[in-house]
C-alpha positions as CSV (number, residue, x, y, z in Angstrom):
1,M,-14.5,-15.9,-8.5
2,L,-17.3,-13.3,-8.8
3,S,-19.2,-15.4,-11.3
4,K,-19.0,-18.4,-9.1
5,G,-20.5,-16.8,-6.0
6,G,-18.8,-17.5,-2.8
7,C,-19.1,-18.8,0.7
8,P,-19.0,-16.9,4.0
9,K,-15.3,-17.6,4.4
10,T,-14.7,-15.9,1.0
11,M,-16.6,-12.9,2.2
12,L,-14.6,-12.9,5.5
13,S,-11.2,-13.0,3.7
14,I,-12.2,-10.1,1.4
15,K,-13.4,-8.2,4.5
16,D,-10.0,-8.8,6.2
17,A,-8.1,-7.7,3.2
18,L,-10.2,-4.5,2.9
19,E,-9.7,-3.7,6.5
20,V,-5.9,-3.9,6.2
21,L,-5.8,-1.9,2.9
22,E,-8.6,0.5,3.5
23,G,-8.3,4.1,2.3
24,K,-6.7,5.6,-0.7
25,W,-3.1,5.8,0.6
26,K,-1.9,2.4,1.7
27,L,-1.5,0.8,-1.7
28,L,0.2,3.9,-3.0
29,I,2.6,3.8,-0.1
30,L,3.4,0.2,-0.8
31,F,3.9,0.9,-4.5
32,S,6.3,3.7,-3.5
33,L,8.3,1.3,-1.3
34,S,8.3,-1.4,-3.9
35,G,11.1,0.5,-5.6
36,G,13.3,0.1,-2.5
37,P,13.7,1.4,1.0
38,K,12.9,5.1,1.5
39,R,12.9,7.8,4.2
40,F,9.7,9.5,5.3
41,K,10.1,12.6,3.2
42,E,10.9,10.5,0.1
43,I,7.6,8.6,0.5
44,S,5.8,11.9,1.1
45,R,7.2,13.4,-2.1
46,E,6.2,10.3,-4.2
47,V,2.7,9.9,-2.8
48,V,1.4,13.2,-4.0
49,G,-1.4,14.8,-1.9
50,I,-0.8,12.9,1.4
51,T,-0.2,14.9,4.5
52,D,2.6,14.1,6.9
53,K,0.1,13.3,9.6
54,T,-1.7,10.8,7.4
55,L,1.5,9.3,6.1
56,S,2.7,8.7,9.6
57,K,-0.6,7.1,10.6
58,E,-0.7,4.9,7.5
59,L,2.9,3.8,7.9
60,K,2.1,2.7,11.5
61,H,-0.9,0.8,10.3
62,L,1.1,-0.9,7.6
63,E,3.9,-1.8,10.1
64,T,1.3,-3.3,12.5
65,N,0.1,-5.5,9.7
66,Q,3.7,-6.5,8.8
67,L,3.5,-5.0,5.3
68,V,6.2,-2.4,6.1
69,K,9.3,-2.5,8.2
70,R,10.5,0.6,10.0
71,E,14.3,0.7,10.7
72,V,15.9,3.2,13.0
73,F,19.7,3.8,12.5
74,D,21.9,4.9,15.4
75,T,23.2,8.1,13.7
76,F,23.1,11.8,14.4
77,P,20.5,12.9,13.5
78,P,18.7,9.6,13.8
79,K,17.8,8.1,10.4
80,V,14.6,6.2,9.9
81,Q,14.0,4.2,6.8
82,Y,10.9,2.2,5.7
83,S,10.9,-0.8,3.4
84,I,8.3,-3.2,2.1
85,T,8.3,-6.6,3.7
86,E,8.0,-10.0,2.0
87,H,4.4,-10.1,3.2
88,G,3.9,-6.6,1.6
89,M,5.4,-7.8,-1.6
90,S,2.8,-10.5,-1.8
91,L,0.4,-7.7,-2.9
92,E,2.4,-7.2,-6.1
93,K,-0.2,-9.1,-8.2
94,V,-3.0,-7.0,-6.6
95,L,-1.2,-3.8,-7.5
96,D,-0.6,-5.0,-11.0
97,E,-4.3,-5.9,-11.5
98,L,-5.4,-2.6,-10.0
99,H,-3.1,-0.8,-12.4
100,F,-4.5,-2.6,-15.4
101,W,-8.1,-2.2,-14.3
102,G,-7.4,1.5,-13.7
103,L,-6.2,1.9,-17.3
104,L,-9.3,0.1,-18.6
105,H,-11.6,2.2,-16.3
106,R,-9.9,5.4,-17.4
107,K,-10.4,4.5,-21.0
108,Q,-14.1,3.5,-20.4
109,I,-15.0,6.6,-18.5
110,I,-12.7,9.3,-20.0
111,G,-12.1,7.7,-23.4
112,K,-8.4,8.2,-23.2
């Protein structure tokens, strides 16, 4: 696609995607949830370096964009669980490609 150029609609769709996935945490959160439903602290432990405040904000943003589902269970204490939605799973190929590109980039820059 990059070699073919693009039309304004292509630019708009890329802009929309970047607005939904902006920042360094959202894709890592989705990757964490791709292994199955998790509670807040489980995600926090897996996504190394994210603060609880940032994780909370990012989860709300992902939920607003229907990439993550938040489920509250009527227990004591209340249990909240997050899972990736079918719409979120549609990013699987994007995550795979980022993974492969990251390996190539690391090899190019670091030589390892």
